[in-house]
Every structure is written in structure tokens, then in C-alpha cells.
C-alpha positions as CSV (number, residue, x, y, z in Angstrom):
1,X,-15.7,-39.4,-19.2
2,X,-12.3,-40.1,-17.8
3,X,-11.6,-37.2,-15.5
4,X,-8.0,-38.1,-14.7
5,X,-5.4,-37.8,-16.2
6,X,-6.3,-34.4,-17.8
7,X,-4.5,-33.5,-20.9
8,X,-3.6,-29.7,-21.4
9,X,-5.1,-28.8,-24.7
10,X,-1.9,-27.0,-25.8
11,X,-0.9,-26.7,-29.6
12,X,2.1,-28.5,-30.7
13,X,5.4,-27.0,-30.4
14,X,4.4,-24.7,-27.7
15,X,7.1,-24.5,-25.0
16,X,5.0,-22.4,-22.5
17,X,1.3,-22.7,-22.6
18,X,-0.8,-19.7,-21.2
19,X,-4.3,-20.2,-20.1
20,X,-6.4,-17.4,-19.1
21,X,-9.9,-18.4,-17.5
22,X,-12.6,-15.9,-17.0
23,X,-16.1,-16.8,-16.2
24,X,-18.6,-17.9,-13.6
25,X,-16.4,-20.7,-12.4
26,X,-13.0,-22.5,-12.7
27,X,-12.6,-26.1,-14.0
28,X,-14.2,-27.8,-11.0
29,X,-13.1,-31.4,-11.6
30,X,-10.4,-33.1,-9.7
31,X,-7.5,-33.5,-12.3
32,X,-3.9,-34.0,-12.8
33,X,-1.5,-33.5,-15.7
34,X,2.1,-34.0,-16.7
35,X,2.9,-30.2,-16.7
36,X,3.9,-28.0,-13.8
37,X,1.4,-25.3,-13.3
38,X,1.9,-21.9,-12.0
39,X,-1.5,-20.1,-11.3
40,X,-2.5,-16.6,-10.2
41,X,-6.1,-15.9,-8.9
42,X,-6.9,-12.6,-10.6
43,X,-10.6,-12.6,-9.4
44,X,-12.6,-14.9,-7.2
45,X,-12.8,-16.8,-3.9
46,X,-13.3,-20.3,-3.2
47,X,-11.7,-23.6,-1.9
48,X,-8.8,-25.7,-3.5
49,X,-7.7,-29.1,-3.1
50,X,-4.1,-29.9,-3.9
51,X,-3.0,-33.3,-3.1
52,X,-4.3,-34.1,0.4
53,X,-4.3,-30.2,1.4
54,X,-7.7,-28.4,1.6
55,X,-7.5,-24.6,1.9
56,X,-9.0,-21.3,0.5
57,X,-8.0,-19.2,-2.3
58,X,-8.6,-15.5,-3.0
59,X,-7.6,-12.7,-5.2
60,X,-3.9,-12.5,-5.9
61,X,-3.1,-15.8,-4.5
62,X,-0.3,-17.7,-6.4
63,X,0.0,-21.5,-6.5
64,X,2.7,-23.8,-7.9
65,X,1.4,-27.4,-8.8
66,X,3.8,-30.2,-9.6
67,X,3.4,-32.7,-12.4
68,X,0.7,-35.4,-11.9
69,X,-0.5,-33.8,-8.5
70,X,-4.2,-34.0,-8.3
71,X,-5.9,-30.7,-7.6
72,X,-9.1,-28.7,-8.0
73,X,-10.2,-25.1,-7.6
74,X,-13.9,-24.6,-6.8
75,X,-15.4,-21.1,-6.8
76,X,-17.3,-19.8,-3.9
77,X,-21.0,-19.7,-4.9
78,X,-21.5,-16.6,-2.8
79,X,-18.8,-14.6,-4.9
80,X,-21.0,-12.7,-7.2
81,X,-18.3,-11.4,-9.6
82,X,-16.6,-13.3,-12.4
83,X,-13.8,-15.5,-11.6
84,X,-10.6,-15.2,-13.3
85,X,-7.4,-17.2,-13.2
86,X,-4.1,-17.2,-15.3
87,X,-2.0,-20.3,-15.5
88,X,1.3,-21.1,-17.1
89,X,2.0,-24.8,-17.9
90,X,5.4,-26.0,-18.7
91,X,7.9,-29.0,-18.1
92,X,11.4,-29.3,-17.2
93,X,12.0,-30.6,-20.8
94,X,9.8,-27.6,-22.3
95,X,13.0,-26.1,-23.8
96,X,14.8,-29.2,-24.3
97,X,16.1,-32.2,-22.2
98,X,18.4,-31.3,-19.5
99,X,17.8,-27.4,-20.2
100,X,17.0,-26.6,-16.5
101,X,19.9,-28.8,-15.3
102,X,22.4,-26.2,-16.7
103,X,24.5,-24.4,-14.3
104,X,22.7,-21.1,-14.9
105,X,19.6,-22.5,-13.5
106,X,21.0,-24.4,-10.5
107,X,19.1,-22.1,-8.2
108,X,15.8,-23.2,-9.7
109,X,16.2,-26.7,-8.3
110,X,14.4,-26.0,-4.9
111,X,11.6,-24.6,-6.9
112,X,11.1,-27.7,-8.9
113,X,11.7,-29.9,-5.8
114,X,8.9,-28.0,-3.7
115,X,6.6,-28.1,-6.7
116,X,6.3,-31.8,-6.3
117,X,4.1,-31.4,-3.3
118,X,2.5,-28.1,-4.4
119,X,3.2,-24.8,-2.8
120,X,1.5,-21.4,-2.0
121,X,3.7,-18.4,-2.6
122,X,3.7,-16.1,0.3
123,X,5.8,-13.3,-0.6
124,X,6.6,-11.3,-4.1
125,X,2.8,-11.8,-4.6
126,X,2.0,-8.3,-5.9
127,X,4.7,-8.3,-8.6
128,X,3.9,-11.9,-9.4
129,X,0.4,-11.4,-9.9
130,X,1.0,-8.4,-12.4
131,X,3.6,-10.3,-14.2
132,X,1.7,-13.7,-14.7
133,X,-1.5,-11.8,-15.5
134,X,0.0,-9.7,-18.2
135,X,2.3,-12.4,-20.0
136,X,-0.1,-13.3,-22.6
137,X,0.0,-9.6,-23.9
138,X,3.6,-10.1,-24.8
139,X,5.6,-11.2,-27.8
140,X,6.9,-14.8,-27.6
141,X,10.3,-13.7,-26.8
142,X,9.3,-11.4,-24.1
143,X,7.0,-14.1,-22.8
144,X,10.2,-16.1,-22.4
145,X,12.1,-13.4,-20.6
146,X,9.2,-12.6,-18.5
147,X,8.8,-16.6,-17.6
148,X,12.4,-16.7,-16.3
149,X,11.6,-13.6,-14.3
150,X,8.6,-15.1,-12.8
151,X,10.6,-18.4,-12.0
152,X,13.3,-16.2,-10.4
153,X,10.6,-14.4,-8.3
154,X,9.0,-17.5,-7.1
155,X,12.4,-19.3,-6.3
156,X,13.4,-16.2,-3.9
157,X,9.7,-16.1,-2.4
158,X,8.6,-17.5,0.9
159,X,6.6,-20.5,0.4
160,X,4.1,-22.8,2.2
161,X,4.1,-26.5,1.1
162,X,0.7,-27.8,0.6
163,X,0.5,-31.6,0.2
164,X,2.0,-34.4,2.1
165,X,4.7,-37.1,0.8
166,X,2.3,-39.9,1.4
167,X,-0.2,-38.5,-1.0
168,X,2.0,-38.6,-4.1
169,X,0.6,-41.0,-6.5
170,X,-0.9,-41.0,-10.0
171,X,-4.6,-41.6,-10.3
172,X,-5.7,-43.3,-13.5
173,X,-8.9,-43.9,-15.4
174,X,-12.0,-45.2,-13.1
175,X,-10.0,-44.4,-10.0
176,X,-9.7,-40.9,-11.1
177,X,-13.3,-40.4,-11.9
178,X,-14.3,-42.0,-8.7
179,X,-12.0,-39.7,-6.5
180,X,-13.3,-36.6,-8.5
181,X,-16.9,-37.6,-8.0
182,X,-16.3,-38.0,-4.2
183,X,-14.7,-34.5,-4.0
184,X,-17.2,-32.9,-6.1
185,X,-20.1,-34.4,-4.1
186,X,-18.5,-33.3,-0.9
187,X,-17.7,-29.8,-1.9
188,X,-21.3,-29.1,-3.2
189,X,-22.9,-30.5,-0.1
190,X,-20.7,-29.7,2.7
191,X,-23.3,-27.4,4.4
192,X,-25.7,-30.3,4.6
193,X,-25.5,-33.5,6.8
194,X,-23.5,-36.1,4.7
195,X,-23.9,-39.6,5.8
196,X,-21.1,-42.2,5.4
197,X,-23.6,-44.3,3.5
198,X,-24.3,-41.4,1.0
199,X,-20.7,-40.7,0.1
200,X,-20.0,-44.6,0.1
201,X,-22.9,-44.9,-2.5
202,X,-21.1,-42.1,-4.7
203,X,-17.9,-44.2,-4.6
204,X,-20.0,-47.4,-5.2
205,X,-18.4,-49.1,-2.3
206,X,-19.6,-50.4,1.2
207,X,-18.9,-47.8,4.0
208,X,-16.1,-49.9,5.3
209,X,-14.3,-50.3,2.1
210,X,-14.9,-46.6,1.3
211,X,-13.3,-45.6,4.6
212,X,-10.1,-47.6,3.9
213,X,-10.1,-46.5,0.2
214,X,-10.3,-42.8,1.0
215,X,-7.4,-42.9,3.8
216,X,-5.2,-44.8,1.6
217,X,-5.5,-42.2,-1.2
218,X,-5.7,-38.8,0.8
219,X,-3.7,-39.7,4.0
220,X,-7.0,-38.5,6.0
221,X,-10.2,-39.9,6.9
222,X,-13.3,-38.7,5.0
223,X,-14.7,-37.1,8.2
224,X,-11.6,-35.0,8.7
225,X,-11.5,-34.2,5.1
226,X,-15.1,-32.9,5.4
227,X,-14.2,-30.9,8.5
228,X,-11.5,-29.3,6.8
229,X,-13.8,-27.9,4.0
230,X,-16.3,-26.8,6.6
231,X,-13.7,-25.0,8.7
232,X,-12.5,-23.2,5.4
233,X,-16.0,-22.0,4.8
234,X,-16.4,-20.8,8.2
235,X,-13.1,-18.8,8.0
236,X,-14.6,-17.0,5.0
237,X,-17.8,-16.2,6.7
238,X,-15.9,-14.9,9.7
239,X,-13.9,-12.6,7.8
240,X,-16.4,-11.2,5.4
241,X,-19.7,-11.5,7.0
242,X,-19.3,-9.5,10.3
243,X,-23.2,-9.4,10.5
244,X,-23.4,-13.3,11.0
245,X,-23.1,-14.4,14.6
246,X,-20.9,-17.5,15.6
247,X,-24.0,-19.8,15.8
248,X,-25.3,-18.8,12.3
249,X,-21.9,-19.4,10.8
250,X,-21.5,-22.7,12.4
251,X,-24.9,-23.9,10.7
252,X,-24.0,-22.4,7.4
253,X,-20.7,-24.4,7.5
254,X,-22.4,-27.7,8.2
255,X,-22.0,-28.0,11.9
256,X,-25.3,-28.5,13.8
257,X,-23.8,-28.2,17.2
258,X,-22.0,-24.9,18.3
259,X,-19.7,-26.6,21.0
260,X,-18.6,-29.2,18.3
261,X,-17.9,-26.4,15.9
262,X,-15.9,-24.4,18.4
263,X,-13.9,-27.4,19.4
264,X,-13.0,-28.5,15.9
265,X,-12.2,-24.9,14.8
266,X,-10.0,-24.6,17.7
267,X,-8.2,-27.9,16.9
268,X,-7.5,-26.9,13.4
269,X,-6.7,-23.1,13.6
270,X,-5.4,-23.0,17.1
271,X,-7.8,-20.3,18.2
272,X,-11.5,-20.0,18.8
273,X,-13.9,-18.6,16.0
274,X,-14.4,-15.4,18.0
275,X,-10.8,-14.9,18.3
276,X,-10.2,-15.5,14.7
277,X,-12.7,-13.0,13.7
278,X,-11.2,-10.5,16.1
279,X,-7.7,-11.1,14.5
280,X,-9.0,-10.5,11.0
281,X,-10.6,-7.0,12.0
282,X,-7.9,-5.9,14.1
283,X,-5.9,-2.9,12.8
């Protein structure tokens, strides 16, 4: 099975494809596609990888992912409720070549430029969540109108860029499957000890060759990628599990040394795990 590139299963002559996903998990394979994607998390929590960025998603988060930017959303196994995501797929030529180059849409240019690297929407989230989650209930005409209102809201919103420029490349065929297998293995086993040999075997490479390969394609070492995922899990536990102490959280996140956990956490988040927890529960 060739995981990358991924073809959006949209019918012919559809300008805006709307996908509603409700189930136990999202599509958890690293993939990329030609369409720009706007997604809102209606229900669920977990980890995302967008380009070379690893982060955590939760209810009402809104993401914009540019064309051919590799990404995956993995549901948190501890989240007991169904997950739900609504995504809009479109291209700059969906309504005709040069359509978005018309003077009336000049203010959308920054949105398209920012989408290349992928971004998270920080403001206007509540109204965006409502409009995106309800768009499939509208007639085709009103979907068209609502879509442009959504673009307007996003273009006016505060944004956080996700990926880095060096990561922009199109994976194809066997390389796409290899990267997907690496990411999937890591996201499923981050809480356990992962040896370089084990992940190199997944990639069917020697450890030295794998280290070079991974760094060239993600702009970070595999060890740093693994630490990002572990710290992300720790942040969720610090926020949602006040009954767990810091030592328990460090072990549940894949760290077997509390001092190392504290050091890595502070280097990434700028504060200690205890300070992070206190900040989350502060009024």
C-alpha cells in the first residue's frame, strides 16, 4: 500500500470537498495531498505531525495545511469518547484558474502563503468551529458563501506557523511509506524504550544511514523527534491528570530518569513540569 501521496476521494466536478470523520480514531497514516486542508477538531485529543512540527490537538483547534505538506493526526488512546473532525479540501483553482488572483481576493494571499508551511488558528476559533462543523448542512450555494466567510475569518485571525521551510518536499511511493511506518511506530511506542536499532529496522536501514535519512527529511534528529512526542504527552498528563505526580508522568511519557525529564521539559517549554502544571490550573 502506497501511503503517500494520498488521493482525496472526492467526486468529480466538486469544487469544495467536505469530509466529516466520526469514529474511534482519525486517519492515522502520514499522508499528503494536492488540496489545501482546513480542519476543525470537534471532539478528541491527541498528537499531530505537520511537516516537521510535532504538537498536541484538542477540541475546537483549527488547522490549515498546505498542498503536499505531510501530516497525520493520531487520537489519544486515553480519550474515551468518539473523535470527530470536519475538514474542507480545496485548491486555488477549485473555482477556475486564476480565480483567487482576482483583486477582490487579494487579502487572501497571506492565507495561501502561510498555508504552505501549515498553521494553527489562534483567534476566531469559536465562530470558525461552528461554521466549519455546520457547513455540510447547507445547500451548495450557502456552502459557497459560508466557505468564503471561513476564509475571511482565517485571514483575519492570529496564526501560529507550524512547519519550517527546509522540510518542504514531496514524498513519493516507497519513501512515503517508509516515513509513515517510522512515524507510526514512534507514535505507538513513545512511552517505551525505543532503540536506534529498532527504529532503523523499521526503516530497513543501518542506524547510521537512518540517522542521516531522518535528519535530511525532517530537519531534526530522531532523538529530538521522539522527545517532542514524549514532552507533548507529558503536557497532556500535567493538564488533565492532577492525581499523577511528576515522577509518574515522566515514566508514563517514556522518560526513565526524572532529572532528564525535567531538563528536557524546561529546554522545550521554558519552564519546569511543576511550573507548567501550576500555570494550567491557575485561575
